[in-house]
KOLTORNU-448341 format. One line per field, with one value per residue (C-alpha): residue in one letter; y, x, z. Coordinates in steps of 0.05 Angstrom, whole numbers, padded with zeros to 5 digits, m for minus. Last residue first. Example, Ala and Ser with C-alpha at 12.3 -4.5 7.8 and 13.67 -1.06 7.14 Angstrom:
residu <- s,a
v <- m00021,m00090
u <- 00273,00246
w <- 00143,00156
This chain:
residu <- f,p,i,r,q,g,d,w,a,l,f,a,g,t,d,a,p,t,l,g,n,i,v,g,l,l,n,t,a,a,e,h,s,a,t,l,q,g,e,p,l,n,r,q,f,a,r,s,l,p,t,d,v,t,g,p,h,l,a,v,v,i,t,q,p,h,t,r,r,l,e,i,a,f,n,r,i,l,m,n,l,a,a,k,s,a,r,y,s,h,w,g,g,l,r,n,d,a,i,s,g,v,r,a,s,l,i,a,f,v,a,r,r,d,r,p,l,l,p,l,v,h,k,a,v,l,a,p,g,i,a,n,v,a,m,m,e,s,m,r,a,a,d,i,g,r,y,s,k,e,p,g,s,g,d,k,f,a,l,a,g,t,a,v,v,i,l,d,p,p,a,e,a,m,g,a,a,a,e,v,i,s,s,e,d,l,l,d,f,a,f,p,r,v,k,a,g,a,e,p,l,r,r,g,g,a,h,i,c,a,v,e,d,r,e,a,l,a,a,v,l,a,a,g,i,g,g,t,a,g,f,v,c,v,n,r,k,s,m
v <- m00178,m00139,m00070,m00056,00016,00048,00116,00106,00040,m00028,m00096,m00146,m00201,m00179,m00139,m00182,m00167,m00095,m00034,00036,00065,00039,00072,00139,00131,00122,00184,00227,00203,00218,00288,00300,00273,00318,00280,00282,00260,00329,00347,00285,00264,00283,00292,00262,00204,00236,00261,00193,00171,00243,00252,00282,00221,00181,00138,00110,00036,m00004,m00078,m00107,m00150,m00143,m00174,m00194,m00269,m00268,m00341,m00373,m00308,m00292,m00346,m00325,m00252,m00266,m00305,m00249,m00198,m00242,m00246,m00170,m00164,m00211,m00168,m00107,m00138,m00160,m00091,m00057,m00107,m00105,m00032,m00051,m00075,m00026,m00061,m00092,m00090,m00166,m00172,m00118,m00092,m00030,m00010,m00001,m00029,00006,m00047,m00050,m00091,m00075,m00096,m00107,m00142,m00205,m00230,m00167,m00153,m00163,m00230,m00192,m00150,m00199,m00238,m00178,m00136,m00193,m00195,m00120,m00129,m00188,m00153,m00081,m00073,m00142,m00151,m00086,m00104,m00173,m00140,m00095,m00154,m00196,m00141,m00132,m00077,m00121,m00138,m00067,m00003,m00019,00022,00085,00093,00127,00076,00053,00033,00073,00056,00038,00020,00033,00054,m00008,00011,m00024,m00013,m00050,m00032,m00062,m00011,m00048,m00096,m00042,m00042,m00117,m00104,m00053,m00100,m00156,m00106,m00085,m00158,m00169,m00120,m00106,m00067,m00024,00002,00064,00079,00139,00141,00194,00215,00279,00280,00247,00262,00201,00163,00150,00085,00098,00079,00113,00078,00123,00124,00146,00154,00167,00242,00244,00297,00249,00204,00258,00274,00200,00188,00249,00223,00155,00186,00227,00179,00187,00144,00083,00034,00066,00037,00050,00048,00063,00096,00068,00104
u <- 00009,m00032,m00054,m00129,m00152,m00184,m00152,m00100,m00080,m00108,m00078,m00135,m00142,m00212,m00246,m00309,m00319,m00335,m00290,m00317,m00299,m00228,m00218,m00242,m00199,m00139,m00154,m00166,m00101,m00063,m00092,m00069,00000,00009,00015,00074,00055,00030,00092,00132,00182,00254,00274,00227,00272,00306,00239,00204,00206,00207,00137,00109,00070,00084,00021,m00016,m00012,m00060,m00057,m00124,m00160,m00236,m00276,m00348,m00335,m00294,m00279,m00265,m00252,m00199,m00153,m00158,m00149,m00090,m00055,m00067,m00039,00021,00035,00032,00082,00130,00125,00138,00201,00225,00216,00252,00309,00320,00312,00331,00285,00253,00190,00160,00084,00075,00120,00083,00124,00141,00068,00079,00046,00005,m00032,m00108,m00150,m00223,m00286,m00358,m00402,m00411,m00339,m00311,m00237,m00194,m00166,m00134,m00094,m00040,m00019,m00032,00018,00068,00058,00069,00137,00157,00143,00168,00210,00240,00248,00286,00333,00344,00364,00412,00445,00451,00480,00458,00496,00520,00448,00443,00406,00404,00354,00381,00436,00421,00455,00386,00368,00322,00250,00221,00150,00091,00020,m00016,m00090,m00140,m00215,m00265,m00226,m00234,m00252,m00241,m00191,m00149,m00094,m00084,m00066,m00013,00017,00023,00054,00105,00122,00135,00193,00217,00154,00164,00104,00080,00007,m00038,m00113,m00140,m00213,m00206,m00131,m00066,m00001,00034,00084,00149,00154,00082,00011,m00056,m00118,m00173,m00239,m00310,m00307,m00376,m00368,m00305,m00254,m00211,m00206,m00172,m00122,m00106,m00097,m00051,m00008,m00003,00015,00073,00095,00075,00013,00052,m00001,m00070,m00130,m00204,m00266,m00332,m00396,m00461,m00496
w <- m00275,m00324,m00302,m00297,m00307,m00246,m00255,m00201,m00233,m00214,m00200,m00187,m00136,m00116,m00170,m00174,m00100,m00121,m00122,m00135,m00068,m00074,m00142,m00115,m00054,m00099,m00140,m00078,m00048,m00112,m00113,m00042,m00060,m00121,m00186,m00235,m00306,m00328,m00367,m00386,m00332,m00350,m00277,m00226,m00204,m00144,m00118,m00121,m00049,m00023,m00052,m00116,m00140,m00203,m00210,m00150,m00173,m00130,m00111,m00091,m00039,m00038,00019,00006,00004,00069,00085,00018,m00020,00032,00005,m00068,m00051,m00007,m00063,m00114,m00065,m00052,m00127,m00132,m00074,m00110,m00172,m00128,m00099,m00168,m00198,m00141,m00139,m00215,m00231,m00302,m00357,m00407,m00434,m00371,m00377,m00374,m00313,m00276,m00218,m00258,m00250,m00176,m00113,m00060,m00019,m00012,00037,00027,00065,00044,00095,00137,00145,00177,00171,00234,00210,00152,00201,00226,00165,00119,00158,00153,00078,00075,00109,00064,m00002,m00007,00056,00062,m00013,m00018,00038,00008,m00058,m00019,00015,m00048,m00092,m00164,m00200,m00257,m00272,m00298,m00280,m00207,m00167,m00134,m00083,m00017,00028,00051,m00020,m00064,m00083,m00015,00006,00052,00036,00063,00061,00106,00099,00143,00205,00275,00329,00395,00364,00332,00386,00376,00303,00323,00375,00323,00275,00327,00340,00266,00266,00195,00176,00238,00276,00312,00327,00317,00329,00282,00285,00326,00312,00332,00295,00268,00312,00274,00235,00215,00233,00227,00254,00227,00264,00247,00172,00139,00147,00104,00121,00162,00101,00060,00114,00126,00052,00046,00103,00068,00001,00028,00083,00156,00149,00125,00147,00139,00177,00169,00213,00179,00202,00176,00119
């Protein structure tokens, strides 16, 4: 098996760090480009870089740094659930605030779109490649039964649409590339900690287990899956 180069954006977050750790243990992985807002720790296979989702120039610089070892697997494991001021998602339309909604859109949709803009050209055209972004089941319009969480749901729904767009566009030039949105489940990370109360027993997943689940789904993908929204167990989620 030929060696693979991979990239993880969001490598200092709970899931991102677990993905880097899991990938570093795999013999087929030669190089891991690991990026975060703070510089990730370097390792035998890990090439750290710093980036800011809200600073396109930092993403341009990150992509340029991968040119010598371009990845054939890119995972964007970034995102925000709570607002910068510490408040949680809005429970009612009465809580919608333009500035905070813009903040959520910037982090959960626009930032990942800028990452795609600059790293999709790095993917090979002559063999299988994967571009995966972590989304959330609550971003599914068809699966929405409870309402609320307006900015978060809307930002993830926008992200899902972008994923479908990228898949359609890449199919023309990169027929073996797979572009997907992945729902990791409810993972025990700082992002979800304030929302873990009242979860049914067994629903909370450790970050290392979530990483293993996600990599299992990624490894089983075929070009027929491009444009899909998949859960941690491989089940399709309606958009």
